[in-house]
Backbone bond lengths (Angstrom), bond angles and torsions (degrees), N, CA, C in turn:
res aa  C-N    CA-C-N  psi(-1)  N-CA   C-N-CA  omega(-1)  CA-C   N-CA-C  phi
1 M - - - 1.520 - - 1.574 108.57 -
2 T 1.272 116.75 124.23 1.403 119.06 176.34 1.468 115.98 -73.77
3 S 1.375 119.41 146.26 1.471 123.45 179.16 1.457 107.32 -78.38
4 P 1.460 115.56 149.67 1.371 118.78 -177.26 1.541 106.59 -74.54
5 A 1.349 111.43 158.23 1.473 121.41 -176.70 1.580 104.71 -68.94
6 P 1.352 116.84 147.96 1.397 121.33 -174.45 1.567 107.81 -73.33
7 S 1.353 116.14 140.50 1.541 120.27 -178.86 1.442 109.44 -66.30
8 T 1.398 115.72 138.69 1.428 117.48 -178.58 1.466 109.68 -77.67
9 R 1.273 117.68 -7.43 1.612 118.16 177.18 1.440 108.37 -63.05
10 G 1.342 122.18 -34.23 1.372 126.90 -169.18 1.696 112.62 -84.10
11 W 1.349 111.74 -31.48 1.493 109.07 -165.98 1.593 105.27 -126.52
12 I 1.287 128.01 -13.98 1.437 124.45 -173.90 1.524 110.49 -67.78
13 G 1.317 120.51 -35.39 1.488 126.10 -176.40 1.599 107.02 -67.64
14 P 1.366 114.14 -52.95 1.505 117.43 -176.55 1.523 108.82 -68.33
15 Y 1.334 118.85 -33.65 1.414 127.77 175.58 1.624 111.07 -53.81
16 L 1.251 111.98 -57.56 1.520 117.34 -178.28 1.542 109.97 -68.92
17 V 1.267 119.62 -35.25 1.502 117.44 177.29 1.494 109.50 -66.52
18 L 1.286 116.96 -40.71 1.525 121.47 -179.50 1.572 108.20 -63.21
19 A 1.253 121.74 -43.22 1.430 126.55 175.96 1.451 108.89 -56.98
20 V 1.372 118.47 -48.23 1.457 116.88 -173.99 1.420 110.01 -74.43
21 L 1.388 125.84 -33.64 1.398 128.20 -175.65 1.531 107.78 -66.00
22 W 1.413 114.67 -47.81 1.466 118.08 179.22 1.571 112.14 -70.10
23 G 1.373 118.93 -34.91 1.360 118.12 169.84 1.471 121.66 -61.67
24 C 1.316 112.00 -36.07 1.539 119.85 172.55 1.502 115.62 -69.82
25 S 1.361 115.93 -16.26 1.499 119.98 -172.15 1.565 107.69 -56.72
26 F 1.352 118.07 -37.60 1.364 123.76 -170.38 1.546 114.25 -71.47
27 L 1.333 112.34 -37.91 1.493 129.94 173.23 1.617 106.04 -61.00
28 F 1.416 112.78 -46.09 1.485 114.79 -177.33 1.526 110.50 -72.22
29 I 1.370 115.54 -38.08 1.495 114.54 177.97 1.585 112.54 -59.14
30 A 1.370 114.84 -45.52 1.457 116.85 178.08 1.394 114.20 -63.28
31 T 1.248 120.36 -35.03 1.522 122.23 -177.15 1.613 107.73 -74.88
32 A 1.328 114.96 -40.88 1.449 118.83 179.96 1.463 110.47 -61.42
33 L 1.245 119.43 -36.82 1.511 125.47 -175.45 1.471 111.07 -61.18
34 R 1.330 122.78 -17.54 1.417 124.56 174.23 1.421 117.82 -60.77
35 T 1.343 115.97 -26.17 1.408 125.22 177.52 1.532 117.33 -115.71
36 F 1.377 111.63 -39.17 1.428 116.01 -169.57 1.625 110.67 -108.99
37 A 1.343 114.71 152.61 1.413 118.51 -179.05 1.522 107.55 -77.44
38 P 1.316 119.20 170.70 1.500 120.70 -172.87 1.562 109.71 -61.42
39 T 1.399 111.52 -44.39 1.565 117.13 -174.04 1.535 105.92 -65.25
40 Q 1.389 117.65 -35.83 1.440 117.96 -177.04 1.536 110.13 -73.00
41 V 1.326 116.69 -33.16 1.516 119.11 172.65 1.394 111.51 -63.56
42 A 1.336 120.88 -41.55 1.469 124.02 -178.29 1.509 107.13 -71.13
43 F 1.357 117.98 -45.94 1.514 116.29 177.68 1.505 117.64 -66.83
44 G 1.277 116.63 -33.85 1.342 119.23 171.37 1.525 123.66 -60.35
45 R 1.441 104.11 -47.94 1.454 109.56 172.91 1.569 118.39 -57.11
46 I 1.291 104.01 -37.57 1.520 115.84 -173.66 1.641 108.23 -69.52
47 I 1.291 111.43 -48.66 1.513 114.64 -173.99 1.469 110.06 -69.97
48 I 1.382 120.39 -38.30 1.495 122.14 170.75 1.493 113.49 -60.44
49 G 1.284 116.94 -44.32 1.387 119.16 178.98 1.560 115.07 -63.80
50 F 1.322 109.23 -39.94 1.476 114.77 174.06 1.546 116.25 -60.96
51 V 1.402 110.49 -44.75 1.496 112.73 173.86 1.562 114.67 -56.86
52 A 1.359 116.64 -41.80 1.476 122.98 -177.69 1.531 103.02 -59.39
53 L 1.281 119.72 -47.56 1.622 120.38 -170.72 1.555 102.89 -74.90
54 A 1.314 120.70 -35.81 1.459 118.69 179.54 1.472 113.12 -58.13
55 V 1.364 114.23 -43.74 1.531 120.63 175.05 1.547 112.16 -55.08
56 I 1.284 113.53 -43.88 1.488 116.95 179.18 1.552 114.95 -65.44
57 L 1.283 110.29 -36.08 1.491 118.27 175.55 1.637 108.70 -67.00
58 L 1.309 119.52 -36.31 1.305 122.18 -176.22 1.556 111.03 -76.52
59 V 1.232 112.31 -36.47 1.564 119.91 177.40 1.519 108.21 -64.30
60 R 1.354 117.00 -38.82 1.427 123.74 -179.10 1.561 111.61 -78.15
61 R 1.395 113.34 -17.85 1.487 121.55 -177.11 1.591 108.19 61.77
62 E 1.371 109.18 43.12 1.463 112.70 -173.77 1.628 107.51 -97.44
63 R 1.298 113.66 128.76 1.525 117.28 179.72 1.545 106.04 -91.77
64 V 1.393 109.77 135.08 1.471 114.87 176.33 1.512 113.17 -108.76
65 R 1.218 114.65 127.87 1.468 123.36 -178.47 1.503 110.35 -128.40
66 I 1.411 111.29 130.52 1.493 118.92 178.62 1.475 110.13 -117.06
67 G 1.288 116.24 130.35 1.516 122.17 175.46 1.473 113.08 -70.52
68 R 1.243 120.19 154.25 1.425 120.46 178.11 1.567 114.74 -61.26
69 G 1.371 112.60 -38.77 1.405 117.87 177.41 1.571 115.54 -65.98
70 Q 1.275 112.20 -17.12 1.592 115.35 178.05 1.468 115.77 -94.08
71 L 1.316 116.77 -4.97 1.579 120.22 -175.05 1.564 105.18 -65.03
72 G 1.283 115.72 -46.66 1.548 115.36 -177.03 1.485 112.10 -61.64
73 D 1.371 116.74 -36.77 1.496 115.87 -177.89 1.537 110.35 -71.56
74 F 1.308 114.38 -34.38 1.516 115.17 177.85 1.591 108.90 -65.86
75 V 1.291 114.74 -37.41 1.408 115.23 -178.00 1.628 112.59 -64.09
76 I 1.400 110.95 -36.05 1.383 114.37 -179.77 1.442 112.56 -71.22
77 V 1.406 111.86 -40.44 1.573 115.80 179.18 1.505 112.35 -69.50
78 G 1.319 114.18 -35.86 1.528 120.22 -179.57 1.605 104.61 -63.57
79 A 1.283 116.57 -39.86 1.560 112.09 -174.44 1.525 107.91 -81.89
80 V 1.285 125.92 -31.29 1.486 121.28 -173.74 1.460 113.13 -100.37
81 M 1.393 117.02 -6.72 1.444 119.28 174.04 1.562 115.19 -106.01
82 T 1.330 114.70 -16.63 1.437 117.96 -177.35 1.490 112.26 -132.91
83 A 1.310 118.64 -62.68 1.557 121.13 -173.03 1.366 114.19 -62.21
84 I 1.385 121.14 -52.07 1.490 119.54 -170.25 1.576 107.39 -76.70
85 P 1.383 121.50 -51.57 1.515 122.40 -173.46 1.615 108.27 -68.65
86 F 1.278 123.60 -31.73 1.423 121.69 177.30 1.542 111.53 -67.09
87 V 1.387 114.66 -37.95 1.486 113.90 173.63 1.459 117.32 -70.01
88 L 1.333 111.33 -39.46 1.564 118.58 177.08 1.477 112.19 -63.49
89 F 1.308 121.00 -39.93 1.486 119.64 174.83 1.549 109.68 -64.66
90 A 1.262 119.23 -41.61 1.482 118.56 179.71 1.569 109.29 -68.03
91 L 1.180 118.49 -39.71 1.525 122.34 -178.02 1.496 105.17 -66.08
92 A 1.325 118.99 -44.54 1.517 123.21 -177.21 1.555 107.92 -62.84
93 E 1.312 120.03 -39.28 1.418 120.55 -170.00 1.659 107.17 -79.04
94 Q 1.209 119.58 -0.86 1.466 118.82 167.13 1.513 108.26 -84.14
95 R 1.370 115.55 -14.75 1.478 112.59 179.75 1.636 114.45 -120.11
96 V 1.224 114.16 -16.30 1.469 115.08 179.21 1.654 110.38 -129.02
97 T 1.176 120.52 174.31 1.593 122.85 -176.93 1.494 107.10 -81.44
98 S 1.276 111.26 154.94 1.486 120.70 171.49 1.507 110.51 -63.51
99 V 1.331 117.87 -28.81 1.546 120.25 176.02 1.538 107.26 -58.82
100 L 1.245 119.22 -49.85 1.529 126.09 -175.28 1.459 105.41 -66.27
101 A 1.299 122.09 -42.55 1.545 126.86 178.33 1.517 109.09 -54.08
102 G 1.387 112.64 -53.50 1.402 118.71 -174.85 1.572 110.76 -64.08
103 L 1.277 119.08 -36.59 1.557 120.21 -177.92 1.468 107.56 -74.15
104 V 1.417 118.16 -39.14 1.508 114.33 -176.47 1.548 111.32 -74.39
105 N 1.409 115.57 -21.14 1.456 117.58 174.64 1.496 113.54 -57.67
106 A 1.326 118.42 -28.15 1.390 126.96 176.92 1.472 117.68 -63.52
107 T 1.450 114.97 -7.71 1.462 115.76 178.00 1.502 110.85 -91.45
108 T 1.298 116.92 7.10 1.486 121.78 -176.96 1.671 111.04 -63.99
109 P 1.296 117.74 -35.12 1.533 115.31 174.66 1.456 112.55 -70.26
110 L 1.337 119.17 -25.39 1.517 118.62 -180.00 1.546 108.01 -68.73
111 F 1.328 116.39 -48.65 1.454 117.13 178.73 1.467 113.93 -65.76
112 T 1.356 117.58 -32.54 1.398 123.22 172.36 1.490 113.39 -55.67
113 A 1.387 114.73 -48.07 1.469 122.84 -179.64 1.497 106.10 -56.32
114 V 1.314 115.60 -47.82 1.525 119.34 -170.72 1.483 109.50 -60.25
115 F 1.370 114.42 -49.41 1.436 121.67 -176.04 1.528 115.65 -68.34
116 V 1.448 115.50 -30.80 1.454 122.14 176.30 1.505 105.77 -65.87
117 A 1.271 118.39 -40.95 1.424 125.01 178.37 1.548 112.73 -59.11
118 L 1.357 111.00 -40.09 1.564 114.76 -176.46 1.510 109.65 -79.31
119 L 1.353 119.49 -43.26 1.318 122.96 -179.10 1.597 119.72 -82.74
120 L 1.210 112.16 -20.70 1.570 118.33 179.42 1.552 106.56 -126.14
121 P 1.351 111.62 85.33 1.500 113.16 -178.21 1.573 116.56 -58.53
122 S 1.337 115.38 -17.98 1.508 118.03 177.82 1.616 108.56 -75.19
123 E 1.288 120.06 -13.97 1.380 120.55 -177.77 1.585 109.68 -115.85
124 R 1.320 117.81 36.05 1.442 117.90 173.52 1.506 112.34 -63.35
125 P 1.298 118.84 144.27 1.436 121.54 -174.64 1.517 112.06 -71.46
126 D 1.401 111.92 142.82 1.502 120.01 175.68 1.554 104.89 -81.76
127 R 1.391 111.78 -170.55 1.482 116.97 -178.54 1.502 111.35 -69.63
128 V 1.316 117.00 -29.23 1.438 117.20 -174.89 1.603 105.98 -73.90
129 Q 1.343 118.53 -41.90 1.439 118.10 175.84 1.509 115.95 -68.45
130 V 1.284 114.94 -31.34 1.530 117.75 178.08 1.523 106.74 -65.55
131 G 1.271 114.02 -41.69 1.511 119.02 175.31 1.517 116.17 -57.41
132 G 1.393 110.59 -40.86 1.457 116.46 175.39 1.430 115.11 -65.33
133 L 1.434 113.50 -36.28 1.470 114.85 175.91 1.468 113.13 -66.11
134 V 1.313 114.86 -45.99 1.559 117.58 -179.22 1.472 108.71 -54.59
135 L 1.437 115.50 -52.11 1.499 118.29 179.20 1.403 113.61 -54.00
136 G 1.399 115.33 -45.88 1.515 119.34 179.22 1.471 117.55 -56.70
137 F 1.334 116.74 -45.88 1.392 125.10 178.37 1.540 110.50 -68.92
138 A 1.351 118.82 -33.07 1.449 117.43 176.57 1.613 106.68 -69.18
139 G 1.346 116.88 -33.56 1.414 115.16 -179.38 1.655 112.45 -69.67
140 I 1.333 114.44 -27.15 1.453 121.65 173.99 1.622 107.86 -57.89
141 A 1.394 112.85 -48.54 1.432 116.69 177.94 1.467 111.31 -55.37
142 V 1.368 119.16 -50.15 1.483 122.51 178.70 1.560 111.28 -59.31
143 L 1.331 117.21 -46.12 1.365 122.45 -179.16 1.426 113.70 -53.18
144 L 1.305 119.26 -42.94 1.507 128.96 177.65 1.448 115.37 -80.19
145 G 1.283 119.46 -12.38 1.480 121.67 179.45 1.446 108.38 64.53
146 V 1.415 118.44 56.31 1.401 115.35 -170.94 1.598 114.98 -70.92
147 W 1.320 118.22 -13.49 1.364 126.49 -174.11 1.584 104.13 -77.27
148 N 1.202 118.48 -19.39 1.487 123.18 -173.93 1.588 108.43 -118.44
149 S 1.291 116.50 100.83 1.501 118.64 -175.52 1.513 114.83 -59.64
150 G 1.387 111.52 -20.85 1.489 114.90 -175.38 1.512 109.08 -102.58
151 A 1.263 119.20 12.43 1.496 123.72 -176.17 1.468 113.27 -68.43
152 I 1.300 116.38 -44.18 1.359 123.19 -179.59 1.608 112.40 -142.73
153 D 1.253 115.78 165.98 1.496 120.60 175.59 1.566 108.00 -76.08
154 L 1.308 113.54 111.38 1.451 121.89 -176.83 1.512 115.58 -54.01
155 V 1.291 113.87 -42.20 1.454 119.46 -175.82 1.552 109.01 -70.50
156 G 1.308 114.50 -41.22 1.478 121.80 -178.59 1.517 106.60 -64.62
157 G 1.444 119.85 -45.64 1.435 120.64 177.89 1.602 112.44 -61.17
158 L 1.297 113.28 -39.28 1.600 116.83 178.68 1.511 108.05 -66.27
159 M 1.297 119.43 -34.40 1.465 120.56 -178.81 1.510 107.92 -66.29
160 L 1.367 117.65 -43.76 1.469 120.29 178.74 1.432 109.31 -61.47
161 L 1.255 123.67 -47.13 1.502 127.01 177.27 1.453 111.60 -61.13
162 G 1.409 118.02 -40.52 1.459 119.16 174.31 1.478 114.03 -58.84
163 A 1.365 121.48 -35.97 1.377 123.65 179.53 1.457 112.35 -69.34
164 T 1.417 119.51 -43.33 1.446 118.25 178.80 1.553 112.80 -72.93
165 F 1.385 113.22 -24.37 1.451 115.38 174.67 1.508 108.68 -66.74
166 C 1.285 120.03 -38.03 1.453 127.27 177.85 1.527 109.29 -58.80
167 Y 1.486 112.62 -47.96 1.470 118.27 -179.94 1.476 108.50 -54.60
168 G 1.362 113.93 -50.93 1.517 116.52 178.11 1.422 118.68 -45.54
169 I 1.413 111.48 -52.35 1.484 115.39 175.57 1.392 114.55 -59.42
170 G 1.279 125.13 -44.31 1.443 133.94 -177.94 1.448 112.13 -63.89
171 N 1.383 122.23 -40.32 1.405 126.61 176.08 1.480 112.51 -66.96
172 A 1.287 114.70 -48.11 1.531 120.07 172.23 1.451 116.56 -56.66
173 W 1.426 115.68 -49.90 1.416 120.97 -174.20 1.580 107.31 -66.15
174 S 1.354 118.48 -43.28 1.407 119.15 172.74 1.434 117.71 -53.12
175 R 1.351 113.38 -43.88 1.483 118.55 179.01 1.478 112.85 -63.45
176 R 1.260 116.15 -33.13 1.432 121.44 -175.62 1.476 113.49 -83.12
177 R 1.412 118.52 -37.66 1.420 120.72 -165.79 1.613 109.35 -116.42
178 L 1.352 123.68 -20.31 1.334 121.59 -167.96 1.562 113.54 -120.92
179 T 1.347 120.36 7.40 1.359 122.21 -178.76 1.523 111.36 -82.16
180 T 1.325 118.22 -9.16 1.485 121.21 -176.72 1.618 110.83 -116.68
181 T 1.267 117.54 22.40 1.392 121.62 -177.59 1.419 113.48 -76.76
182 G 1.222 125.16 -18.40 1.515 130.90 179.27 1.539 105.67 82.31
183 L 1.302 123.34 -0.57 1.467 123.77 177.26 1.472 113.33 -75.73
184 S 1.321 115.79 149.72 1.556 118.18 -175.04 1.523 107.39 -79.95
185 N 1.288 118.88 176.46 1.352 128.20 -167.69 1.620 109.25 -82.20
186 V 1.302 112.17 -8.63 1.412 117.76 169.51 1.546 113.64 -94.30
187 A 1.311 111.46 -43.16 1.516 117.86 -178.31 1.498 107.74 -58.77
188 L 1.358 117.41 -47.81 1.561 114.88 -171.34 1.555 111.05 -64.01
189 P 1.262 125.69 -42.73 1.560 118.87 172.51 1.506 110.24 -63.09
190 A 1.348 114.46 -39.90 1.537 109.35 -175.60 1.530 115.67 -63.39
191 I 1.355 116.25 -31.82 1.464 119.50 171.03 1.441 111.05 -62.70
192 Q 1.410 110.25 -47.07 1.521 115.44 -177.06 1.477 113.97 -60.32
193 L 1.379 119.88 -38.06 1.392 125.70 170.97 1.542 114.14 -60.42
194 A 1.296 113.60 -48.90 1.386 119.45 -178.67 1.540 112.04 -59.76
195 V 1.247 124.32 -38.20 1.472 129.03 179.81 1.468 104.74 -69.81
196 G 1.347 120.17 -44.76 1.450 124.67 -179.06 1.611 109.38 -57.98
197 A 1.377 113.58 -44.47 1.464 119.39 -175.85 1.539 107.92 -64.29
198 V 1.327 121.56 -40.06 1.371 123.61 -177.65 1.521 110.35 -70.98
199 L 1.298 121.39 -33.12 1.414 126.64 177.73 1.567 112.31 -68.03
200 I 1.304 117.44 -39.48 1.388 126.20 -171.02 1.658 109.86 -87.83
201 L 1.337 116.43 -27.26 1.442 121.04 -173.02 1.560 114.35 -46.45
202 P 1.351 120.01 -52.22 1.387 118.65 -174.46 1.499 115.45 -59.73
203 F 1.402 117.84 -31.66 1.474 125.05 -178.48 1.562 107.86 -79.09
204 A 1.353 114.12 -35.53 1.527 113.41 -175.82 1.582 113.68 -74.75
205 V 1.378 112.05 -33.75 1.515 110.81 179.05 1.486 112.48 -82.36
206 S 1.254 119.21 -12.18 1.520 120.53 -177.13 1.492 111.27 -98.93
207 T 1.339 118.19 5.12 1.442 123.13 -175.59 1.558 107.36 -112.14
208 P 1.315 118.89 133.75 1.454 123.12 178.83 1.513 110.55 -73.32
209 L 1.288 115.58 159.81 1.470 118.54 173.87 1.566 109.50 -71.35
210 T 1.279 118.13 152.70 1.447 122.88 -169.82 1.576 107.06 -95.14
211 G 1.324 118.86 -10.22 1.440 125.47 179.71 1.445 110.80 -161.41
212 E 1.431 112.82 179.13 1.442 118.54 177.11 1.479 116.75 -66.88
213 L 1.239 119.54 140.65 1.543 118.93 178.25 1.519 106.67 -63.37
214 A 1.323 112.67 126.36 1.457 117.93 -179.85 1.650 109.60 -135.63
215 P 1.303 119.20 155.39 1.439 120.79 178.71 1.562 113.28 -54.59
216 A 1.269 119.81 -51.39 1.473 120.44 -175.25 1.482 118.33 -54.55
217 P 1.424 120.24 -49.46 1.284 122.98 174.62 1.590 115.13 -63.90
218 A 1.330 115.63 -38.23 1.422 117.52 177.38 1.512 117.71 -67.87
219 L 1.362 111.22 -32.05 1.509 117.41 173.47 1.550 109.42 -72.48
220 A 1.355 118.62 -41.73 1.349 120.81 -178.26 1.618 109.99 -60.91
221 L 1.327 114.81 -40.14 1.525 119.19 174.18 1.532 110.30 -58.96
222 L 1.289 116.88 -45.32 1.397 125.35 -171.44 1.594 102.74 -65.82
223 A 1.276 121.18 -46.58 1.374 125.78 -176.72 1.551 106.62 -68.71
224 L 1.223 120.68 -39.80 1.504 122.71 176.56 1.477 114.41 -57.26
225 G 1.424 109.93 -43.47 1.479 112.33 -176.11 1.506 113.11 -77.49
226 L 1.440 118.07 -44.04 1.448 123.34 178.66 1.458 109.70 -67.79
227 G 1.303 118.71 -48.67 1.532 118.62 -171.06 1.497 111.73 -87.24
228 G 1.392 115.93 -63.63 1.520 116.66 -173.77 1.431 116.15 -78.05
229 T 1.401 118.79 -6.09 1.388 115.40 174.47 1.563 115.14 -120.42
230 G 1.249 117.06 -40.06 1.473 119.68 174.54 1.478 116.10 -81.75
231 L 1.362 117.92 -66.34 1.476 118.95 -175.54 1.480 111.96 -66.73
232 A 1.286 120.69 -25.32 1.534 126.24 -177.44 1.514 105.80 -66.02
233 Y 1.399 120.90 -37.74 1.439 120.17 -178.11 1.578 106.58 -70.81
234 V 1.234 122.63 -35.93 1.503 122.88 -177.92 1.419 105.76 -65.39
235 L 1.350 119.61 -50.75 1.492 125.41 -172.65 1.481 106.38 -65.77
236 F 1.335 122.75 -37.58 1.478 124.93 -179.39 1.536 111.14 -60.26
237 W 1.365 114.09 -49.11 1.479 116.25 177.24 1.526 113.12 -70.18
238 R 1.350 117.25 -22.74 1.511 114.65 177.12 1.465 109.72 -75.90
239 V 1.335 119.15 -37.68 1.470 120.55 -177.87 1.443 106.04 -67.21
240 L 1.346 121.91 -42.60 1.505 129.31 -177.67 1.488 111.32 -58.82
241 A 1.399 114.91 -43.80 1.481 120.09 -179.72 1.589 110.96 -69.09
242 I 1.330 115.92 -38.59 1.450 118.51 179.19 1.478 118.94 -79.51
243 A 1.341 118.10 -40.91 1.490 123.86 -163.47 1.510 107.81 -115.36
244 G 1.387 118.73 -16.44 1.475 116.94 179.06 1.547 111.29 96.95
245 A 1.316 111.09 172.52 1.479 120.68 -176.29 1.387 112.63 -68.77
246 T 1.464 122.28 -34.48 1.397 126.08 -167.73 1.573 106.45 -71.35
247 V 1.441 117.47 -48.35 1.360 127.30 176.94 1.570 109.86 -54.69
248 T 1.333 113.08 -54.19 1.486 121.13 -173.67 1.521 108.85 -56.80
249 A 1.416 112.66 -48.42 1.470 115.60 -177.04 1.490 114.81 -61.86
250 S 1.328 115.71 -23.82 1.525 118.93 179.24 1.492 111.86 -68.37
251 V 1.361 122.94 -8.17 1.430 118.38 178.98 1.423 110.96 -68.48
252 T 1.294 118.15 -18.14 1.531 126.58 171.45 1.497 108.22 -47.19
253 Y 1.360 121.74 -41.94 1.413 124.70 -169.38 1.577 108.04 -78.11
254 V 1.310 118.01 -19.32 1.412 117.36 -171.81 1.648 111.49 -97.15
255 I 1.305 114.02 -32.22 1.392 124.96 178.20 1.519 111.24 -46.13
256 P 1.473 122.02 -57.03 1.342 122.62 -178.63 1.550 119.14 -59.50
257 L 1.345 112.13 -28.22 1.459 119.32 179.50 1.641 106.42 -70.87
258 V 1.252 122.16 -35.92 1.433 129.47 -178.45 1.575 104.84 -72.72
259 S 1.334 120.13 -55.19 1.363 121.13 -179.27 1.495 118.18 -62.01
260 T 1.277 114.41 -41.04 1.468 120.99 176.90 1.563 113.02 -60.34
261 T 1.409 115.90 -46.58 1.325 122.47 178.80 1.565 114.75 -62.04
262 L 1.210 113.24 -42.14 1.540 119.44 -178.44 1.619 105.86 -74.30
263 G 1.309 123.02 -36.73 1.327 123.20 -177.80 1.614 109.14 -66.59
264 V 1.270 113.42 -42.13 1.558 118.63 179.05 1.550 109.26 -73.69
265 L 1.253 122.15 -45.55 1.494 122.37 -168.82 1.497 108.50 -82.41
266 V 1.385 116.48 -44.41 1.532 120.48 -167.90 1.494 107.95 -89.70
267 L 1.430 121.37 -48.87 1.333 126.57 -177.01 1.534 117.88 -88.85
268 H 1.366 112.27 -10.45 1.402 122.12 176.87 1.519 110.17 65.09
269 E 1.309 122.13 34.18 1.490 123.96 -178.44 1.528 111.09 -81.90
270 G 1.250 109.52 153.21 1.512 114.32 -179.44 1.552 109.73 -77.84
271 L 1.222 118.01 166.39 1.511 125.20 177.22 1.463 108.48 -140.03
272 H 1.358 114.64 116.91 1.420 116.49 178.09 1.585 110.38 -91.21
273 W 1.271 115.39 147.39 1.452 121.67 -172.75 1.553 114.99 -47.04
274 Y 1.388 112.56 -40.35 1.444 120.05 -174.88 1.555 114.58 -73.74
275 E 1.359 116.13 -20.06 1.443 122.24 179.25 1.588 108.55 -65.67
276 P 1.280 120.25 -61.16 1.475 115.14 177.12 1.491 115.34 -63.44
277 V 1.311 121.04 -33.68 1.415 125.47 176.89 1.542 110.51 -64.00
278 G 1.369 116.69 -46.38 1.485 118.73 176.43 1.527 112.09 -64.88
279 G 1.448 112.33 -41.91 1.522 112.55 171.71 1.451 119.31 -53.38
280 A 1.365 115.08 -37.85 1.463 119.21 -175.90 1.489 107.94 -72.36
281 V 1.424 115.61 -38.19 1.586 115.06 177.77 1.569 110.78 -66.22
282 V 1.336 115.51 -35.57 1.479 120.02 175.88 1.508 112.04 -59.63
283 L 1.415 114.79 -45.30 1.412 114.02 -176.52 1.517 111.38 -77.25
284 A 1.362 121.63 -24.85 1.432 125.22 168.84 1.559 109.22 -58.92
285 G 1.346 116.13 -43.37 1.491 115.41 -176.74 1.513 107.28 -77.71
286 V 1.322 122.72 -27.71 1.488 118.74 170.14 1.536 112.68 -66.94
287 G 1.279 117.19 -41.34 1.475 120.60 176.96 1.476 111.14 -60.04
288 L 1.334 119.83 -41.43 1.516 123.56 -177.00 1.471 104.79 -69.66
289 T 1.256 122.29 -42.53 1.598 121.87 -178.24 1.428 108.92 -66.95
290 Q 1.327 121.76 -42.79 1.450 122.98 -179.25 1.478 109.51 -70.29
291 W 1.334 121.76 -33.96 1.450 122.29 179.73 1.534 111.96 -68.50
292 G 1.403 112.72 -38.14 1.564 121.85 172.83 1.491 109.78 -58.13
293 A 1.353 118.28 -46.05 1.431 123.08 -176.65 1.438 110.93 -66.91
294 A 1.375 118.12 -43.74 1.469 121.92 175.13 1.455 116.24 -61.35
295 R 1.339 115.00 -38.46 1.501 122.63 176.12 1.501 110.22 -63.54
296 R 1.318 120.36 -42.60 1.360 125.45 178.61 1.438 114.52 -66.38
297 R 1.442 116.95 -43.55 1.461 120.87 170.90 1.510 114.68 -55.49
298 S 1.315 115.02 -43.56 1.459 116.29 177.87 1.519 118.11 -61.61
299 A 1.484 109.57 -39.18 1.416 114.31 175.11 1.523 114.24 -63.86
300 D 1.312 108.19 -38.76 1.523 113.39 -179.82 1.499 112.82 -62.17
301 A 1.365 112.09 -43.61 1.484 117.43 -177.18 1.571 108.22 -69.84
302 A 1.306 116.10 -31.14 1.557 116.79 177.09 1.405 110.23 -67.08
303 R 1.417 121.55 -42.04 1.450 123.06 -178.78 1.481 110.08 -66.94
304 A 1.459 118.22 -38.75 1.429 119.70 175.91 1.394 114.59 -61.65
305 E 1.405 119.59 -40.51 1.373 125.84 175.57 1.575 114.59 -58.17
306 Q 1.423 109.15 -48.09 1.479 114.11 176.14 1.503 114.92 -60.94
307 A 1.304 114.36 -36.26 1.498 117.73 178.92 1.457 113.52 -68.84
308 A 1.408 115.49 -37.32 1.414 118.46 177.09 1.440 108.26 -67.28
309 A 1.323 120.30 -40.97 1.579 118.44 -175.42 1.527 104.40 -69.39
310 L 1.271 117.93 -36.36 1.564 117.23 -178.24 1.518 108.82 -62.87
311 S 1.368 112.46 -43.09 1.519 117.32 -178.05 1.472 111.15 -63.40
312 V 1.330 120.18 -40.68 1.537 125.15 173.58 1.523 111.71 -63.08
313 A 1.331 114.71 -41.75 1.466 116.03 176.84 1.534 111.37 -63.29
314 M 1.218 119.31 -48.33 1.507 124.36 -178.74 1.490 107.12 -63.45
315 G 1.290 121.85 -33.42 1.457 118.11 179.00 1.524 111.74 -77.00
316 S 1.319 115.79 -31.75 1.471 115.12 174.78 1.513 111.17 -70.76
317 D 1.333 122.80 -34.32 1.391 127.24 176.47 1.540 107.41 -62.13
318 E 1.338 117.70 -42.10 1.382 120.56 -176.06 1.500 108.91 -70.35
319 E 1.284 123.10 -39.71 1.432 121.34 173.91 1.546 112.83 -66.50
320 T 1.303 121.58 -31.93 1.417 121.36 175.43 1.531 109.10 -65.02
321 R 1.310 115.43 -43.98 1.523 114.06 -177.26 1.532 111.24 -71.01
322 S 1.376 118.01 -29.21 1.439 117.71 174.65 1.555 108.49 -67.62
323 A 1.294 121.89 -44.68 1.420 119.82 -179.47 1.518 112.33 -63.55
324 V 1.394 119.25 -33.30 1.443 121.88 177.08 1.527 112.13 -63.55
325 R 1.393 115.32 -45.76 1.400 121.72 177.14 1.552 112.11 -59.92
326 S 1.308 115.23 -36.21 1.413 121.15 -178.57 1.631 108.51 -66.63
């Protein structure tokens, strides 16, 4: 018997807010860079987000304990999920538009699928998923306009891809090593942010401001930390708990719409024809990859259900034979 679909009353609100917060992040980064250096933008959003999550933990009176064997995993995840990609996105937005940054961010599920296949052999992609990966990476080539060497800043584009590459490693590593820690969905990202803050701190404090301190960049950094880094984590796990992984992953399709709209209307950034076309191809590849994964999970669940039913039936037959012998 299939379970009913989750009610939209519980998750649609948090889902839309999450998409808007993450979509606005690229605008906030671009605005904060008017005053703050990239490392300061990354450190600021991390420490503000950490404080927000720490307040939630205090209100819940939740104690956080980390085993010695988990410390190395949190250092890895804190580096590749916060410290490195946050700095790379900020560095990149000094060279490329927030529109391009938001579109390239949609490649994160592609890199996640690659590293899940490498780190979790039981989840190696089937032909459908491989086709989705090939399509997605072809979309990256279109998105970056590789046929025109002067289309974008190559270094900036590589920084963006480096950030999503890191997200892919972090997502896969978290799935492999941190899903059984027993920590709550608030404690896990709080530790991740704390590690990221420690890693970036020396670079943030040793770098001068890039401009005069002004209200707009300061407010943008505050919004980036509270919304796009702190509250977004809470909303992400809420949607995941209510609606499941498939619905939560689909937020990937909404974020570029928000970031592109804001980049064009608020920052007055240009939009080349191949950027939305490439972004659409990337999202098609992501959708195909996720559909293949969902199809395989359904098949695995059906096989497990059949095996369980067969086991029960065999057990009943054995009990019947035992009763007859008696």
